[in-house]
C-alpha positions as CSV (number, residue, x, y, z in Angstrom):
1,M,-16.5,-25.2,0.8
2,R,-14.7,-23.7,3.6
3,R,-16.0,-20.4,5.1
4,P,-15.3,-18.2,8.1
5,T,-17.4,-19.3,11.4
6,P,-21.0,-17.9,11.3
7,E,-20.1,-15.4,14.0
8,L,-17.2,-13.9,11.7
9,V,-19.6,-14.0,8.6
10,E,-21.9,-11.9,10.6
11,W,-19.3,-9.7,12.0
12,L,-17.7,-9.2,8.6
13,A,-21.1,-8.3,7.0
14,A,-21.6,-5.5,9.5
15,Y,-18.1,-4.3,9.2
16,Q,-18.2,-4.1,5.4
17,S,-21.6,-2.3,5.7
18,K,-20.1,0.3,8.0
19,M,-17.0,0.8,5.7
20,D,-19.2,1.2,2.6
21,A,-21.1,4.0,4.4
22,L,-17.8,5.6,5.5
23,I,-16.3,5.5,2.0
24,A,-19.5,6.9,0.4
25,G,-19.1,9.8,2.9
26,G,-15.6,10.4,1.7
27,F,-13.5,8.4,4.1
28,T,-9.9,7.9,3.1
29,P,-7.3,6.0,5.3
30,T,-4.8,7.9,7.4
31,P,-2.3,6.8,10.0
32,E,-4.5,8.3,12.6
33,N,-7.8,6.6,11.7
34,T,-5.9,3.3,11.1
35,R,-4.5,3.5,14.7
36,K,-7.9,4.2,16.1
37,G,-9.4,1.4,14.1
38,L,-7.1,-1.2,15.5
39,A,-7.6,0.1,19.1
40,D,-11.3,-0.1,18.5
41,L,-11.1,-3.7,17.1
42,T,-9.0,-4.9,20.0
43,R,-11.8,-3.7,22.4
44,L,-13.5,-6.7,21.4
45,I,-11.2,-8.3,23.9
46,T,-13.3,-8.1,27.1
47,D,-11.2,-10.1,29.3
48,H,-8.1,-8.4,30.8
49,P,-6.7,-11.1,33.2
50,T,-4.6,-10.2,36.2
51,V,-0.9,-10.6,36.0
52,A,1.0,-10.8,39.3
53,W,3.6,-8.2,38.2
54,V,3.4,-5.6,35.6
55,A,5.6,-2.6,35.1
56,D,6.2,0.2,32.4
57,D,10.0,0.8,31.7
58,S,12.2,1.5,28.7
59,I,15.0,-0.2,26.7
60,H,18.1,2.1,26.2
61,A,19.0,2.5,22.5
62,P,21.4,4.9,20.6
63,H,18.6,6.9,19.1
64,G,16.7,7.2,22.4
65,D,14.8,5.1,24.9
66,I,12.2,2.6,23.6
67,P,9.2,2.2,25.9
68,V,8.3,-1.5,27.0
69,R,5.8,-2.9,29.2
70,I,6.9,-6.1,31.3
71,Y,4.6,-8.8,32.5
72,H,5.9,-11.4,35.2
73,P,3.2,-14.0,35.9
74,A,5.0,-15.5,38.8
75,P,7.5,-13.0,40.4
76,H,8.9,-15.7,42.8
77,T,9.8,-18.0,40.1
78,A,12.8,-17.8,37.6
79,L,10.9,-17.7,34.1
80,P,12.3,-17.5,30.6
81,V,11.8,-14.2,28.7
82,L,9.6,-13.5,25.7
83,I,9.8,-10.3,23.6
84,Y,6.6,-9.4,21.9
85,F,6.3,-7.1,18.9
86,H,2.6,-6.0,18.4
87,G,0.8,-6.0,15.1
88,G,-0.5,-3.1,13.1
89,G,1.3,-3.1,9.7
90,G,4.2,-1.2,11.1
91,M,1.9,1.9,11.4
92,A,-0.6,1.1,14.2
93,G,-0.8,-0.7,17.6
94,S,1.0,0.0,20.8
95,V,1.9,-1.5,24.2
96,A,-1.5,-0.1,25.6
97,V,-3.5,-1.5,22.7
98,Y,-1.9,-5.0,23.0
99,D,-2.1,-5.1,26.9
100,P,-4.8,-7.6,27.2
101,I,-3.2,-9.9,24.5
102,C,0.3,-9.7,26.3
103,R,-1.4,-10.6,29.6
104,K,-2.9,-13.6,28.1
105,I,0.5,-14.7,26.5
106,A,2.3,-14.2,29.7
107,L,-0.1,-16.6,31.6
108,A,-0.5,-19.2,28.9
109,T,3.3,-19.5,28.2
110,R,4.7,-19.0,31.7
111,H,7.1,-16.5,30.4
112,I,8.1,-12.9,31.4
113,V,6.6,-11.0,28.4
114,V,8.5,-7.8,27.3
115,S,6.0,-5.8,25.0
116,V,7.9,-3.3,22.8
117,D,6.5,0.1,21.7
118,Y,8.7,0.2,18.6
119,R,8.5,3.3,16.4
120,L,5.9,3.4,13.7
121,A,5.6,4.7,10.1
122,P,4.9,7.0,8.4
123,E,6.6,9.2,11.0
124,H,9.4,6.7,11.5
125,P,9.8,4.6,8.3
126,Y,11.8,1.5,7.6
127,P,14.2,0.6,9.1
128,A,13.3,2.4,12.3
129,A,11.3,-0.3,13.8
130,V,13.9,-3.0,12.8
131,A,16.5,-0.8,14.7
132,D,14.2,-0.8,17.8
133,G,13.6,-4.6,17.6
134,C,17.4,-5.3,17.4
135,A,18.0,-2.9,20.3
136,A,15.3,-4.7,22.4
137,V,17.0,-8.1,21.8
138,R,20.3,-6.8,22.8
139,Q,19.3,-4.7,25.8
140,V,16.5,-6.8,27.3
141,W,18.6,-8.4,29.8
142,E,19.8,-5.0,31.2
143,T,16.1,-3.9,31.6
144,I,15.2,-7.2,33.4
145,D,18.0,-6.9,35.7
146,R,17.2,-3.3,36.6
147,H,13.9,-4.7,38.2
148,R,15.8,-7.5,39.9
149,L,13.3,-10.0,38.3
150,L,13.8,-13.7,38.8
151,H,14.4,-14.9,35.4
152,R,16.1,-17.7,33.3
153,H,18.7,-16.6,30.7
154,R,16.5,-18.0,27.9
155,L,15.1,-15.6,25.2
156,S,12.2,-16.1,22.8
157,M,10.4,-13.8,20.5
158,A,6.8,-13.4,19.0
159,G,4.7,-11.0,17.1
160,D,1.6,-10.8,15.0
161,S,1.1,-9.4,11.6
162,G,3.4,-6.5,11.1
163,G,5.0,-7.5,14.4
164,G,5.5,-11.0,13.1
165,A,7.4,-9.4,10.3
166,L,9.4,-7.4,12.7
167,C,10.1,-10.5,14.8
168,A,11.3,-12.5,12.0
169,T,13.5,-9.8,10.5
170,V,15.2,-9.5,13.9
171,A,15.6,-13.3,14.1
172,H,17.4,-13.3,10.8
173,I,19.7,-10.3,11.8
174,A,20.5,-11.9,15.1
175,Q,21.8,-15.0,13.2
176,G,25.1,-13.0,12.4
177,Q,25.5,-11.6,16.1
178,P,26.9,-14.3,18.2
179,E,26.3,-12.5,21.4
180,I,22.6,-12.8,20.8
181,T,20.7,-16.2,21.1
182,V,17.0,-16.5,20.5
183,Q,15.6,-20.0,21.2
184,N,12.3,-19.7,19.7
185,Q,10.0,-17.4,17.6
186,V,6.3,-17.4,17.2
187,L,4.8,-15.6,14.2
188,I,1.1,-15.1,14.1
189,Y,-0.3,-14.4,10.7
190,P,2.8,-12.7,10.0
191,S,3.7,-10.3,6.9
192,L,6.8,-12.1,5.4
193,D,6.8,-11.1,1.8
194,Y,6.8,-7.3,1.0
195,T,6.5,-8.0,-2.6
196,M,3.0,-9.3,-2.3
197,S,3.6,-12.2,-4.7
198,Y,1.7,-15.3,-3.1
199,P,-1.6,-16.2,-4.2
200,S,-3.6,-15.8,-1.0
201,I,-3.0,-12.0,-1.5
202,E,-5.5,-12.3,-4.4
203,T,-7.7,-14.9,-3.2
204,N,-8.3,-13.5,0.3
205,G,-7.6,-9.9,-0.7
206,T,-11.2,-8.6,-0.5
207,G,-13.9,-9.1,1.9
208,Y,-12.0,-10.5,5.0
209,L,-10.9,-7.3,6.9
210,L,-7.3,-7.1,5.8
211,E,-7.5,-6.2,2.1
212,K,-5.0,-6.2,-0.7
213,E,-4.9,-2.5,-1.4
214,K,-4.7,-1.7,2.4
215,I,-1.6,-4.0,2.6
216,R,-0.1,-2.1,-0.4
217,W,-0.9,1.2,1.4
218,Y,0.8,-0.1,4.7
219,F,4.0,-1.0,2.7
220,D,4.1,2.2,1.0
221,Q,4.0,4.2,4.1
222,Y,6.6,1.8,5.6
223,F,9.0,2.0,2.8
224,Q,9.6,5.6,1.8
225,N,13.2,5.4,0.3
226,D,13.0,3.1,-2.7
227,E,14.1,0.2,-0.7
228,D,14.5,-3.4,-2.3
229,R,11.3,-5.0,-0.7
230,R,12.3,-8.4,-1.5
231,K,15.6,-8.0,0.2
232,A,13.8,-6.8,3.3
233,S,11.2,-9.6,3.2
234,P,12.1,-12.3,6.0
235,L,10.8,-15.0,3.5
236,F,13.8,-14.3,1.2
237,M,16.5,-13.8,3.9
238,A,19.4,-16.0,4.4
239,V,18.9,-19.0,6.8
240,T,21.6,-20.5,9.1
241,Q,21.3,-23.0,11.8
242,R,21.2,-20.1,14.3
243,L,17.7,-19.2,13.3
244,P,15.3,-20.1,16.1
245,R,12.9,-22.9,16.4
246,T,9.7,-21.5,14.7
247,L,6.0,-21.6,15.1
248,V,3.9,-19.8,12.5
249,V,0.1,-19.5,12.9
250,T,-1.9,-18.9,9.7
251,A,-5.6,-18.2,9.0
252,E,-7.4,-19.7,6.0
253,F,-9.0,-16.5,5.0
254,C,-6.0,-14.2,5.7
255,P,-4.2,-12.7,2.6
256,L,-0.8,-13.5,4.2
257,R,-1.7,-17.2,4.6
258,D,0.6,-18.6,1.8
259,E,3.7,-16.6,2.8
260,G,3.3,-18.0,6.2
261,A,3.1,-21.5,5.0
262,A,6.0,-20.9,2.4
263,Y,8.2,-19.6,5.3
264,V,7.6,-22.9,7.2
265,Q,8.6,-25.0,4.3
266,R,11.7,-23.0,3.5
267,L,12.9,-23.4,7.2
268,K,12.2,-27.1,7.2
269,A,14.1,-27.4,4.0
270,E,17.1,-25.8,5.7
271,G,17.0,-28.0,8.7
272,I,15.3,-25.7,11.0
273,H,12.5,-26.8,13.4
274,A,9.4,-25.3,12.0
275,E,5.8,-25.9,12.8
276,R,2.6,-24.4,11.4
277,L,-0.7,-24.0,13.2
278,H,-3.5,-23.4,10.7
279,L,-6.9,-22.1,11.6
280,D,-9.2,-23.1,8.8
281,T,-12.2,-20.8,9.7
282,M,-10.4,-17.6,10.7
283,I,-9.3,-14.2,9.3
284,H,-6.4,-12.0,9.8
285,A,-6.2,-10.2,13.2
286,F,-8.6,-12.7,15.0
287,L,-6.5,-12.5,18.0
288,N,-7.7,-8.9,18.5
289,M,-11.3,-9.9,18.3
290,E,-11.8,-12.5,20.9
291,Q,-15.4,-11.6,21.7
292,V,-16.1,-13.3,18.1
293,T,-13.2,-15.7,17.9
294,S,-12.7,-17.0,21.5
295,E,-12.2,-20.7,20.6
296,A,-9.5,-19.8,18.0
297,C,-7.7,-17.5,20.4
298,R,-7.7,-20.2,23.1
299,V,-6.2,-22.7,20.7
300,V,-3.3,-20.2,19.7
301,Y,-2.5,-19.4,23.4
302,L,-2.4,-23.1,24.2
303,A,-0.3,-23.7,21.1
304,M,2.2,-21.1,22.2
305,G,2.6,-22.4,25.7
306,R,3.2,-26.1,24.3
307,F,5.7,-24.7,21.8
308,L,7.7,-22.5,24.0
309,V,8.1,-24.9,26.9
310,N,8.9,-28.0,24.9
311,P,12.0,-27.4,22.8
């Protein structure tokens, strides 16, 4: 019988004990404590590697500027560009919280990484984040050129969890916009089915950090105007041959596991190059807790590097 690694089992037990005590004391989730929780979790990443060139800027959009942080690991070399959408269920996370992860991605993939501070629910519900993601894809070259960065005109995208959902959604929308070409997308334990209809939502919905009722709460904050959640789900969106090559990372004990696997199978059936990297002892959000999951994180960064440089 598969189980998370011993380190994760120990960590999960301590986490659950802490949560039980908080709930007994009257704790209820709010956007503010959810954001703090993700930031605190990500502090388990103790290594913040040096990247040669890092700068904060913004991408211009009709509704206002979208903050971004740009990482160029080799400023004297023309590298391709990777837009990154951070995780957090559409409610938490930020460029600052994901700084160590984006540094590691820039170094591992040899890409210029543009990390996007898209708007978050509940203050900015769906489709605000989608509008920001689409604006980032359309305007990224203008931002890159403003810094006179050496680059190749080759664009990929990536994201984890809710950022994976945003990445996939933008990729599907971009299929119908000939002026936008996205070569690759990497989705790390992505949320692709807002109807919560796949079995792993139930089998992994309790005891593994991200829980079924928390997912439902995230979605209720994100969708506030009675939207058709199936129609908004990347798993059920139309597929054309313009959808990018896709790598999906799944974790055995993640409630989103099955929808990630189903997405890969759907893309393959439509003739899209799609690969799945499955970590059979991991939970959701393991990339944010590298002190406990270092080997799995190393595997993911290496896989991203191989996938993005080998079309």
